[in-house]
N, C-alpha and C positions, 0 to 999 in steps of 0.2 A: 504493500500500500504506500509506504513512504517513498520507495523508488519511483513508483508511477506518479505520485504527486510531484516529486522533485522534477521529473522529466517534463511534466505538464507545465510547471512553473517556469522552467528554463525556456520552453517554447514561447510562453507568454512574454517573458522578460526580453527575449531576443526581438520580438515585434515591438515591444514598448521602448526598447533602447533606440531603435531606429526612429520612432516617433519623437522621443526626447531629443535625440541628436539633431533632428531637423529644426527643432525649436530652440536650440542653443543650450540645452541642459547637459548634464553629465560632464561638466568641466572639472578640472582638478584643482584643488587648493594646494596640493603638494606638501612636501616635508619642509619644515623650517630649520633653524639653526640649533635650537635647544628644546628638546622634548621632555615631557614628563609622562610617565606611565600612570594611568588612572584605572585601577582594577575595581570594577563596580560590583558590589554585593556578592562577592565570592565567599559568602559566609555559609555556615552549616545548614541553615534553613533553606538555602538554594542548592547547595552542592551535595547534600546527603539525603537519603530516603527518609520518609516519615513526616515531612512537613507539607502543608498545603502548597508551599512555594517550590518544592523540589523540582529540579530541572533534569532533563535527560542529557546524554552526550558528554557527561563529565569525564569519561575516559579519554576524550579528545580535548575538551576545553581546559581541563586542569593542566595537562602537560604543556599545552600551548602557552598558558599563562606562566607556568614555571620557566619556560624558555625565555620569555620576554623579561620577567623579573630578573633572572640571572644576567641577561644582557645589559639591562639598565644598571644593575648593581655594579657590574664589572666596569662600567664607564663613569660611575659616580653620579648618575643622573637621578632626578627625583622619582620616587615611587610612592604613590598615594593609593590607599585602599578606602573603600566606602562600605558601610553597612547601613541598613535601615532598621530602626528599632524605636520603641515607644515606652515612655516612662509610666504612663497611666493608661491601662487598657480595659478598664471596667468603669461602669457608671456613665453619667451623662457628660461629664466634663473631662475629656481626654485630650491627648495631644495627637490623636490619630486623624482628626478632621473628618470631612465627608467621604474621604477615600475609603474609610472603613465600612461605608455602606455598600461598597462594591466588592472589596476583597478582604480576606480574613487577617487584617493587620494585627489583631490581638495575639496571633501566633508568634509575633516578633517582639518580644519583651526586652527592654534594655538590660544588658548584663547577662542575658540568657545564653545557653549553648547555641541556640539557633542563630543568634545575632553575632556570634564570634566568627572571625575569619577562619576559614578552613585551615587546619594544621599543615596541610600540604603546601599552603601558600603563606605561611606565617610571616607577618611583618617583622622586620628587624628593628633594632634601636635606631632612631633617627628617621624612620619612615612614618608617615602619617596615616592615621585611621580616622576618617571623617564619619561621624554619625549624622545621617540625614533623615528627614521625616517625609520627604516627597520623592517622586521618581528621579528627578534630575539630581546629579551630584553637585550642581551649582545652586539650586534653589534653596535659599535660606541658610547657606553655608558660607565659609570664608575661602572656599576653594579658588575662586577667580582671583581675589586679591593676593592670596598666598602665592599662586603660580606667577602672577605678574611681578611680585616682589623678587622672585627667583630668576626673573628674566626668561621665563618659559614662553615660547611662541607656538608650540605644537603639543597637542595632547593625543597620546596613543591610548585609545579606549578599548577595554576588554570587559568581559564579565557577563552578567545576566540582568535583565532579560533583553533580548534583541528588540522586543515589541514595546518595552516600557522604559526601564531605567537607562539602558544603553542608548536607546533612541533619543529620549528626552535630554540626556546629558550631551549627546552630539549636537542637538539643535541649540542648546544653550551655549555650548563651547564656541560654535561659530558666531553666535550672537555676541559673545564676550570678547571676540577678537582673536581666538585661538584657531589654529589649523587642526581640524579633527581628523585623525586617522583611526579607523576602526579595523581591527584585525579579525579577519573572517573566521579562522579556526579557533579563536580565543573567545568567541561569543556563543552563548547558549540560550535556550528557552524551553518552555514546557510543551508547546503545541507544534505538531508537524506542519511545516510550511511557514511558521512565524519567523524563523530565522531568515530563510531565503527571501521572503517578501520584504521584510524590514531592511535587510542589508541592501537589497536592490534599490529600495526607495531612498534610503540614506545616501547611497552612492550617487543617486540621480540629483539630489537636492541639497544635502547638508554637509557631507564630509566624504573623504576618500576611503572606500573599503578596499583594504589591501591584504594580500596573502601573508601568512606568517613569515615566509622566507624573505619577502621584500622588506618587511618591517625590521627583521633581524639584521639584514644587510645594511639598512639605513643606520641603525644604531652602531653597527660595527665600523662604519665609515667615519663616525664622529670622533673629533680629537679628544 
């Protein structure tokens, strides 16, 4: 079923790419001079079974993230992790907002195992873990100002999910003046087709979707 769906989507994307190209879409923002790696919501609640938010494909997504993290660390470049969690998850007055009327945010409690970054991607000392309350890594956080203070002009985005937090973070990244690079193999989701569709649409309008090898080669070239 998944193979058939992917083949169907690729046929549709090929036609839509021609349509976009005729109208001047699918341009490239390109790589800049100083990137930061932003690993979005690769916490246990998304990477491990048993949570409402658990995603598939982690046997591919986790190794891809590990490779990127190692490459950024080797060059001394910024690595930022995000997780999404809430302090008050019961009663009328919570910090979950209206989003909790759509999805089970109460499963992501601040300080819980679910909200902790997966041990296979554990942050090191000097690396940042941003706690966010909304889909975008930029919304209501200090991520933009922090990266600008570091002289970052490019954000390499990975994590979950393609249809929500990665997508919204990409949209906000380009709005904040960063060059968004989304690494194809390092992005996951829960629903078949959600990854393919959202990466296609991101690449058409908001950022460059690049293969892992290209992203690693870019980092390797940096001084």
